[in-house]
C-alpha positions in Angstrom: 0.0 0.0 0.0 1.6 3.3 -1.0 1.3 6.4 1.1 2.2 9.3 -1.2 2.6 12.2 1.3 2.0 13.3 4.9 -1.5 14.6 4.0 -2.4 11.2 2.6 -1.0 9.5 5.7 -2.9 11.8 8.1 -6.1 11.3 6.3 -5.8 7.5 6.5 -5.0 7.6 10.2 -8.0 9.9 10.8 -10.2 7.3 9.0 -9.1 4.8 11.7 -9.3 6.8 14.9 -11.1 10.1 13.9 -9.2 13.3 13.1 -9.3 14.8 16.6 -7.1 11.9 17.8 -4.4 12.4 15.2 -1.8 15.0 15.9 1.1 16.3 13.9 3.7 19.1 13.9 3.4 21.6 16.7 0.0 20.2 17.7 1.7 17.0 18.9 3.9 18.9 21.4 7.4 18.1 22.7 6.3 15.5 25.2 5.9 12.9 22.5 9.5 13.4 21.2 11.5 11.8 24.1 11.5 9.9 27.3 13.8 10.6 30.3 16.9 8.9 29.0 19.8 11.4 29.6 21.6 10.7 26.3 18.5 10.6 24.1 17.9 13.0 21.2 14.2 14.2 21.0 12.6 13.3 17.7 9.3 14.7 16.4 7.3 11.9 14.7 5.3 12.4 11.6 2.1 11.8 13.6 0.8 10.9 17.0 -2.2 8.7 17.1 -4.4 8.2 20.2 -6.5 5.1 19.8 -9.5 4.4 22.1 -9.8 0.6 21.9 -8.2 -2.6 20.7 -10.0 -2.6 17.3 -8.4 0.8 16.5 -5.0 -0.4 17.5 -5.4 -3.5 15.3 -6.4 -1.3 12.3 -3.5 1.1 12.9 -1.0 -1.7 13.0 -2.5 -3.4 9.9 -2.2 -0.2 8.0 1.3 0.6 9.3 2.5 -2.8 8.5 1.2 -2.7 4.9 2.6 0.8 4.3 5.9 -0.1 6.2 5.5 2.9 8.6 7.5 2.6 11.8 5.4 2.5 15.0 6.5 3.5 18.5 4.2 2.8 21.5 4.1 5.3 24.3 2.7 5.4 27.8 3.7 8.3 30.1 7.2 8.7 28.7 8.9 8.2 32.1 11.3 5.5 30.8 15.0 5.9 31.1 16.4 4.0 28.1 15.1 5.9 25.0 12.7 3.1 24.1 9.8 5.4 23.2 11.7 7.9 21.2 10.0 7.8 17.8 11.2 7.9 14.2 10.8 11.1 12.3 9.1 9.2 9.5 6.9 7.1 11.9 3.9 7.4 14.1 3.6 7.3 17.9 0.7 5.2 19.2 -0.1 6.9 22.5 -2.2 4.9 25.0 -3.4 7.9 27.0 -7.0 7.3 25.8 -7.0 3.7 26.9 -6.8 4.3 30.6 -9.7 2.3 32.0 -9.6 -0.1 34.9 -11.8 -2.8 33.4 -12.2 -5.1 36.4 -11.2 -5.5 40.0 -11.7 -9.1 40.9 -11.4 -9.4 44.7 -12.1 -13.1 44.8 -9.2 -14.0 42.5 -7.0 -11.0 43.5 -6.8 -9.8 40.0 -7.1 -6.5 38.2 -7.7 -6.2 34.5 -6.6 -2.8 33.1 -5.9 -1.0 29.9 -2.3 0.0 29.2 -2.8 3.8 29.8 -3.8 3.2 33.5 -1.2 4.8 35.8 0.2 3.3 39.0 -1.3 6.1 41.0 -4.7 5.5 39.4 -4.7 1.8 40.2 -3.4 2.3 43.7 -6.2 4.8 44.5 -8.8 2.2 43.3 -7.3 -0.7 45.2 -6.7 1.0 48.6 -10.4 0.9 49.7 -10.4 -2.8 48.9 -7.4 -3.6 51.1 -5.4 -4.7 48.1 -2.2 -3.5 46.4 -0.4 -3.8 43.2 3.1 -3.9 44.6 5.3 -2.6 41.7 6.4 0.9 42.4 9.4 1.8 40.1 9.9 5.3 41.5 7.5 7.2 39.2 3.8 6.6 40.0 2.6 8.6 37.0 4.1 5.7 34.9 1.5 3.6 33.0 1.0 -0.1 33.4 1.6 -0.5 29.7 5.0 1.1 30.0 5.8 -1.0 33.0 5.0 -4.2 31.0 7.1 -3.0 28.1 10.2 -2.5 30.3 9.5 -5.1 33.0 9.7 -2.4 35.6 10.9 -3.2 39.1 11.6 -0.8 41.9 12.3 -0.9 45.6 9.7 -3.5 46.5 11.2 -6.2 44.1 13.1 -7.8 47.0 9.7 -9.0 48.4 7.3 -9.1 45.5 9.5 -9.4 42.4 9.2 -7.3 39.3 6.5 -6.7 36.7 6.7 -10.1 35.0 5.9 -11.8 38.3 2.6 -9.8 38.5 1.4 -10.2 34.9 -0.9 -13.1 34.5 -2.1 -12.4 31.0 -2.2 -10.0 28.2 -4.2 -8.9 25.2 -1.8 -7.8 22.5 -1.8 -6.8 18.9 0.8 -8.1 16.5 2.4 -6.1 13.8 0.0 -7.3 11.1 -3.1 -6.4 13.2 -3.8 -9.8 14.6 -5.1 -9.7 18.3 -4.0 -12.5 20.6 -4.7 -13.3 24.3 -2.2 -14.9 26.5 -2.5 -16.3 30.1 -5.5 -15.5 32.2 -6.8 -15.3 35.8 -4.5 -18.2 36.9 -1.0 -18.5 38.1 0.2 -21.6 36.3 -0.2 -23.2 32.9 1.8 -25.6 30.8 0.2 -25.1 27.5 2.5 -24.0 24.6 5.1 -21.3 24.7 4.7 -18.6 27.4 3.9 -15.7 25.1 3.0 -13.5 28.1 6.5 -13.5 29.4 8.0 -13.1 26.0 6.1 -9.9 25.4 6.8 -8.5 29.0 10.0 -6.6 28.7 10.1 -6.5 24.9 10.0 -2.7 24.8 7.3 -2.5 22.1 9.3 -4.5 19.6 7.1 -7.6 19.4 3.5 -6.4 19.9 1.5 -3.6 21.4 -0.3 -4.5 24.7 -3.9 -3.4 24.9 -5.0 -5.2 28.1 -3.2 -6.5 31.1 -4.3 -9.0 33.8 -2.4 -8.3 37.0 -1.9 -10.2 40.2 -2.9 -8.3 43.4 -1.8 -8.8 47.0 -3.3 -8.0 50.4 -2.4 -4.5 51.6 -0.4 -4.6 54.8 -1.2 -1.5 56.8 1.7 -1.3 59.3 5.2 -0.3 58.3 8.5 0.5 60.0 11.8 1.7 58.6 15.3 1.0 60.0 18.2 3.2 58.8 21.7 1.7 59.4 24.9 3.7 58.6 28.1 1.8 57.9 31.7 2.8 57.9 32.4 1.2 54.5 30.5 0.4 51.4 31.8 -3.2 51.5 30.2 -3.7 55.0 26.8 -2.4 53.9 26.6 -4.6 50.9 27.9 -7.7 52.7 25.1 -7.2 55.2 22.4 -7.7 52.6 22.4 -11.6 52.2 22.1 -12.2 55.9 19.2 -9.8 56.2 17.4 -11.5 53.3 18.1 -14.9 54.9 16.8 -13.7 58.4 13.1 -14.5 57.5 11.8 -10.9 58.1 10.9 -10.5 54.4 11.8 -6.8 54.0 9.5 -4.8 51.7 12.4 -2.5 50.9 16.2 -3.2 51.2 18.2 -0.3 49.7 21.8 0.8 49.9 22.8 4.4 49.3 26.4 5.6 49.3 27.5 8.8 51.1 27.3 11.0 48.0 23.9 9.8 47.0 22.5 10.1 50.5 23.8 13.7 51.0 22.3 14.8 47.6 19.1 13.0 48.2 18.4 14.4 51.7 19.5 17.9 50.8 17.1 17.9 47.8 14.1 17.6 50.1 15.6 19.3 53.2 15.4 16.1 55.2 17.2 15.9 58.6 17.2 12.3 59.8 18.6 13.2 63.2 21.9 11.3 62.7 24.7 12.6 65.0 27.4 14.6 63.2 30.1 12.1 64.2 28.3 9.2 62.6 27.2 11.2 59.5 30.7 12.4 58.9 32.2 8.9 59.0 29.5 6.8 57.4 30.3 5.9 53.8 27.1 4.1 53.1 23.6 3.4 54.4 21.1 0.6 54.4 17.5 1.4 54.8 15.1 -1.4 55.4 11.3 -1.1 55.3 9.3 -3.8 57.0 5.5 -4.4 56.8 2.9 -6.6 58.6 -0.8 -6.7 59.2 -0.2 -6.8 63.0 1.8 -4.1 64.8 3.1 -6.5 67.4 4.7 -8.7 64.8 6.1 -5.6 63.1 7.7 -4.6 66.4 9.3 -8.0 66.7 10.7 -7.9 63.1 12.0 -4.3 63.7 13.9 -5.3 66.8 15.3 -8.4 65.0 16.5 -6.2 62.1 18.0 -3.6 64.4 19.9 -6.2 66.3 21.1 -7.9 63.1 22.5 -4.8 61.4 24.5 -4.0 64.5 25.9 -7.6 64.5 26.8 -7.1 60.9 28.9 -4.0 61.6 26.4 -1.0 61.4 27.5 2.0 63.4 24.0 2.3 64.8 20.4 1.5 63.9 17.7 4.1 63.8 14.0 3.4 63.7 12.7 6.4 61.8 9.5 8.2 62.7 6.8 7.6 60.1 7.0 11.1 58.6 10.8 10.9 58.2 10.6 7.4 56.8 8.0 8.5 54.2 10.2 11.5 53.3 13.3 9.3 52.9 11.4 6.8 50.8 10.0 9.5 48.6 13.4 11.1 48.2 15.0 7.8 47.3 12.4 7.3 44.6 13.3 10.6 43.1 17.0 9.9 43.1 17.1 10.0 39.3 15.9 13.6 39.3 18.5 14.6 41.9 21.3 13.0 39.8 20.0 14.7 36.7 19.9 18.1 38.4 23.5 17.6 39.5 24.6 17.0 36.0 24.9 13.2 35.7 25.8 12.2 32.1 24.3 8.7 32.4 22.3 6.7 34.9 22.5 2.9 34.6 20.9 0.0 36.4 23.2 -3.1 36.2 22.1 -6.2 38.1 24.4 -8.8 39.7 23.7 -11.6 42.2 23.2 -9.8 45.5 26.2 -11.6 47.1 28.4 -10.2 44.3 27.6 -6.6 45.0 30.8 -5.9 47.1 33.1 -7.3 44.4 31.1 -5.5 41.7 31.3 -2.1 43.4 35.0 -2.5 44.0 35.5 -3.0 40.3 33.3 0.0 39.5 35.5 2.2 41.7 38.6 1.0 39.9 37.0 1.7 36.5 35.8 5.2 37.6 39.4 6.1 38.7 40.9 4.6 35.5 38.6 6.7 33.2 38.5 9.9 35.3 34.8 9.5 36.1 32.8 10.2 39.2 30.3 7.4 39.9 27.7 7.7 42.7 25.6 4.7 43.7 22.4 3.6 45.2 20.3 0.6 44.5 17.9 -2.2 45.3 20.5 -4.2 47.2 18.0 -6.9 48.1 17.8 -8.0 44.5 21.3 -7.0 43.3 20.1 -4.1 41.2 22.8 -1.4 41.3 21.9 2.1 40.1 24.9 4.2 39.2 25.1 7.9 38.3 28.0 8.4 36.0 29.6 11.8 35.7 32.0 11.9 32.7 31.2 14.5 30.0 33.7 13.2 27.4 31.7 10.8 25.2 34.7 8.6 24.4 35.8 8.2 28.0 32.1 7.8 29.1 31.7 4.9 26.6 34.8 3.3 27.9 33.8 3.5 31.5 30.2 2.3 30.7 31.5 -0.6 28.6 33.7 -1.6 31.5 31.0 -1.3 34.1 28.6 -3.4 32.0 31.2 -6.0 31.2 32.1 -6.3 34.9 28.4 -6.9 35.8 28.1 -9.6 33.1 31.3 -11.3 34.3 29.7 -11.8 37.7 26.7 -13.4 36.1 24.6 -10.2 35.9 22.9 -8.3 33.2 23.2 -4.8 31.6 19.8 -3.6 32.7 17.6 -4.8 35.6 14.6 -2.6 35.1 15.1 0.4 32.8 15.5 -1.7 29.6 17.9 -1.5 26.7 16.0 0.9 24.5 18.2 3.0 22.3 20.6 4.2 25.0 22.2 0.7 25.7 21.7 -1.2 22.5 25.3 -0.6 21.4 26.6 -2.1 24.6 24.3 -5.1 24.2 25.7 -5.7 20.7 29.2 -5.4 22.0 28.9 -7.6 25.1 26.1 -10.1 24.7 26.5 -13.6 23.3 26.2 -13.4 19.5 24.2 -16.6 19.4 21.7 -15.1 21.8 21.6 -11.9 19.7 20.9 -13.9 16.6 18.0 -15.7 18.4 16.6 -12.3 19.5 16.6 -11.2 15.8 14.8 -14.4 14.7 12.1 -13.9 17.5 11.7 -10.3 16.3 11.3 -11.4 12.7 8.7 -14.0 13.7 6.5 -11.4 15.5 7.2 -8.5 13.2 8.5 -9.7 9.8 8.4 -6.2 8.2 10.2 -4.5 11.2 7.7 -1.8 11.8 7.5 -2.1 15.6 10.0 0.2 17.4 12.6 -0.7 14.8 15.5 1.3 16.4 15.1 -0.2 19.9 17.1 -2.9 21.7 18.9 -4.5 18.7 21.6 -2.6 17.0 
């Protein structure tokens, strides 16, 4: 099918979704040109299309596939890998108009939502029911569709896992317009290939998700936060496996180094009441959030954790007042914005086995010194997800230090990205460092789902 010019393309798109839901030029606005990846270059697409239902998505993809027009899916644009940066000759399919919570099934502990539903929106609906969707990756304006595309994680992954552990089923539209359903309101099935898990984390390169069936959990009302300063980064990271093995099942188990903690608390004007002598000598912190449905059990776990961190070398253990704990948690979730405001050139999210974090961070320090970079760290220590803010403005030196940091993580049995995804920002490193046989298999899978290569063609695979 030939599309002769932009006017022709716009008219055909308007026939599918109506003219008021097709935007182009200045009408589309800058928000559709980028996500939050630091090294991304904003790109204005030919058109932004806002479908209202699965049938329209199907028709859009059928048309785009026949006309060989690149398609980029978009949620809230809060991603950090450049995965929703469009092509100048392509269209953005924005799911802002598909934002309905279709079902809250309290008997099966399941929610069925459209991809434009935000984490805040779902949490507000679940709170009165005593239920929670536990994935909170740090930006609650993010959409569930975006979370599925990147397999989002966040601080609660140590207890609840990441997005793929909560997705029970999907409705998705393939590149040619075919609509498929995968999974359902059940937690196990041995019936063919697991297409649900193949699509989760595929960054819009295999299919566009139009409906998501999510696992829900009981909402535990009582929480406590323990903050433990340590004299060395090695001590704080070596304390993580024993805490996980203690049986207290922390909701959050984070490490923050001295630089990141100072910047984070200063950003919100937070005074945690730590004595100057300890604050001046602590090089890293653990903060541990516990939850329970009974306050007496929570008190027991809080005492257990406080005693344990002292045995593991903490300089002290502080049980934070609820308001201070909430502020610290909120500040930690906004760490990306703090690093960005301080001029970070890149923010990455390597994952390694949690027991390997001390060795990994030692290697990172050596690489930073070798390449003249400043690297500040914080991360989801309970699941081995290390977030590093890299300050090195020279692009050649930055590539070298990032290549080394990624390679060091892979050498320890880790992966380049734990939750942000590969997108456009890290695809060169994936090509340089990943097993060529695996990359070839990725390409064959991509070709099977999207033979004409119209779905997010510049993402993930170089």
